[in-house]
N, C-alpha and C positions, 0 to 999 in steps of 0.2 A: 503627107495628107492623111488626115483622118479617113474613117469609112463612111463617115456622115456624110461629108463633104461630097465623097469621091462618088455619094449616089446622087447629087444632084443636078438635075439635067444630064445634055446628051454630051460630056465634056470631051475634047479634040483630045490624042493621045498625046500630045506634047503641050501642056497646058500650062497655065501659070501657078504656082501653090497657092493653095486655097489657108486662109487661117479663122480659126474658130474660138469666139468665146464661149467654153462651159460655164461648170458649176462656180470655178473660181475666179471671181471677178477681177483678181488681179493673177497673173500666171508669168513664166517666162517663156524667152521665144529665143530662139535658136537668132546668131547673127547673120546667117545666109537669108534666110529669110526677112527678119529684121531689114537688111540692107535693101530689099526688095518694094518696101512701101513707101508711101509718100513721102514725100521729102516736107520740112517745115520750112518755109521763103514766106517775104512778101507779097505783094501785089507784083503783077509783072514776074515773076519769078526772081525778083531783089532780094537780095542776098540782106539778112536782118542785122544789126550792129551786137545786138543781146545773143543770135544765134549764125554765130560766123561760119559754123558748119555742120554737115550732118555729123550726129551722135555718132553711127558705125562709123563713117571714115574716120573722127577722132580715136575711137578705139584699134583700130586698126594702125594709126599714128601713134599711140601710146604704145602698143604692141611693138613696133618698129623700132620706136625710141628705145626700150627696155632691153630689147635684143642686143642694138647697136652698145650698149653700155654692159655686156653681159649681164644682164638679171635675166631670172628665169620667170618672167613675167604669163599667167596665165589666165587666162579670160573665164569669171567662175561662173557670173551668170548675168541676165538680163531681162527687166522684167516691166511689163507695161500694165496698163489696168483700161477696162472696158467703159471705165464715167467717163475718161480722158480719152477716147479714142472715137473714130467716127470713120463710118464706110461710104465714099461717095458713089451710090448705086446708079446706074443706067437703067431705062424702062427694059433694057434686053436684059440688065444684071437681073433683075426682080423677076423678068420671066421664067427666069432659070432655075428660081429657089434660091438667090442670095437674099442673105438679109443684114442687118445691123451685127449682129453675131457670127455670121457663118459668109463671108466674103473672099473673093480673090485678095493675096497679101499687096498687090497694087493699088487695089482701091481702096488700102486702111490708109490714114496718120495715125499717129500717135500722139497725142502735144505732151505728154508725160511718160518720161522714163528714166530709170534707173540702171548701171551698168557697174558692174564691180570687178574690176582687175587685181589678182593678188601676186603678190610677189614674193613666195618660198624662201627666198635666200636672203631677207632682210625681216630679221625678226629672231623669236625663239622659240623655246618649249611651250610659252604659253598663247604666244601672239605673233603673225606675220604682221608682215606692210601689206597695206589694199588701197588702192585708188577707187577714189567712185565718185562716176561720171552722173550727173543727171541733167535731165530737161523737163523743165517747167515752164508754166506759162509767162515767167520773166526771162528766161533766158536759161542759156547753160552752164554750166561750172562744173570744175574740175576737184577734188577734195583727198588730200593724204592722208591714212588714219592708219586703226591696227584691224585686226581681224583676230577677236579673242577666243578661241578653241572653246573654251567652257563650256560658251552661252551664244559663240557665231554674233556675238554683237561687233557691229561697225563701230569705234570709235575717234572721233576726229577734234583730235586736242592743238592745241597752240593757235590756232587760227590758219593754219595752211589750205585754206579754199581760195582758189585762184574762180572768178566770178565776172562774165562778159556783163552783169546786169548789177546795178546797186543794192544794197541789202542793208537795212539798219544802220543807215546814216555812212556806209562804208562806199565808193563811188564805182561804176562798174571799170573795169581790167579789160584797157584795145586787147581785139584778137590778136595782135602782132607783140604787143608785150607778154600776153600768155602766153602762147609759140618760144620767145626767148625763156621767160620763168620755167619753161617746162622743160626744154633742153636744161637748165642749171640744177630741177630737181631732180631728174633722172642720173645727174651725175655726182649730185650731193647727196643722195638719199640718207645715210649715213646720220648726216646733221639731220635732216627732218625725224629720222626716229628716236633720236636723242632727243629732241623735244617731246616727242608723244612719251618714250618711259619716262622721264622727269618727272612730266604730268601727272603721269600715273603713281609716282613713288609719292609725289608731294599730297595725290590724294589718300594714296598708301596711310602714309602716317600722321595724318590727322583725324584723329579717334574721336567717335561719337559715341558720349556714353549711354548706356542702355536707359536711363531715368529721366533724359531730356526729352523737352516738345517740341523739336527742332526739326524733327521732319515734320510732322503735323503744322507748325507754323510755317514751312516751305512750300508744301501745298496749299495753303490758306494766299500765301501770296502769289502762287504760278496758277490760282484760281481766278485771281478779281486780275491779273494783268491777260489770261485768257477770254475772261469776259469782256473786258475793254478793248479787247484786238479784235474781238466778236462784231463788239457795239459799238464803234468809237465815238459816232454821234450822240449815241444817247447814253453815255456813262463819261464818268471823268475819271481818268487815271488814278491811280492809287497815288496816294500820299509821296512826292520824291521820284515818281515815275516821269518818264514822254515817252513819244511816242517812238522813239529810236532803242530804247531799252530792251534789254534780253527779254523773249517770251517763247521759249522754246519748246510750249507743246500750245496746242490749240484746243479747243474744251472738247472735243471727240476724242482727241489721246489722252488728255489728262483724265478724262471719265474710266477710260483703259488702265494707264497708270497706277489710277488710284485704285479700282477693282484689282488689277495686280500686288496692288502695297496689302491690302486688306486680305487677300488669300495668303500672302505670302509672309504676313506680320511675322508668326513666329521665327523666319528664319533671319538670322544676325547681321544685321548692318551695321558692323564695326565702326566702319570709315566712310570718306566720303568717296572713296573709290565703289564702295558698296551699293554705294546711294550712287551713282554715277550710273554703274549698272543696272543696277533697278531700272533705270529712266533708259534707256538704251534697248532694255530690255523689248520694250515694245515698238520702238522705232525699226521696226521690218517691212517692207515689201506688204505683206498680207495682213499689218496691223495699222499703218501707217501712209501717210501721204508720200508716194514712192518720189514726189520732187523737191521735196524738203527734208526726207532723211538727211543728210547730210547737213547740211545749212543744222537743223535741228540737234544734231548731235555734236555738235560743236558752239551751239549757243547755250546747250544745256551744261557743256565743259565748261562755260564761261562764267556762267551764271554761280555755278559753285564754288568757283574760285572766286568770283569777285565778295559772294556770299559768305566766307570762310577766310578771306582774306588771305589765302595762299598765295606764297612768294613762288612762282613757277617763271621759269626762264622764256622768253621770247624767240619766235622762229625769225632772222635776218634774213628778209626779204634779201636776195640775190638780183642785181638788177643787170 
């Protein structure tokens, strides 16, 4: 417990841990502490179809599954943010000095979170396999991707995401089927990794000439998509686009992406892989919506594959 929280009120010796949001609005939280926070559930404690398991239980389940398959999985980090968190305080809590920034952990409910699990023994000298578990307003999802050492970007390629909610025209996957597929994933991670690396190679092989305006054209298209997504009732979709089309950045994230590109324009973007990592560089907990990072990383990859007409393998769904 931090020093500031320890000085609030006359707390008993065996107290419930206190959690505080400091200057960082998005920050890490330890699993033991996170597992003591408020449950995400429906009215009267009803289990929600789109959030069928508490994310801390999901983390523990995946770590156990990895161990059963002799995978050296490690929980890298869990991130929560203040904007999508709230503390339900009693009058007694308020009298003791607790606030919406500092409160006992069991008073907190975190509506959005991202947890990252590394699997170091699946990968190579450039990257390792990583699982991204996200909770957002729509529900839970689990993504398989790669953690690139050079830039710590989390790249999700090949559509390897299991969602308990619908996304861009893709139906929700029932929890029973998610569990089944996770079991298959854990025993076939090399197949998943092969798809990831093949997508990476195809991106690396597609050269982008230095004198082409393609990057500016992509920014223009992404901006129109982001604006339309932000104001669907006030705007018409760009020509040829419909509501289920890929929009990997919102207006705020796209602004950060554009600023980053302008600052680093002197850095070479030689191929599609460079461009992809340019975009995923802002898909990090302190820069983007933590509940959408895995979706956006995968959508960005799909957007580039479609835009550059790359011939990439599809992940074979194991039923």
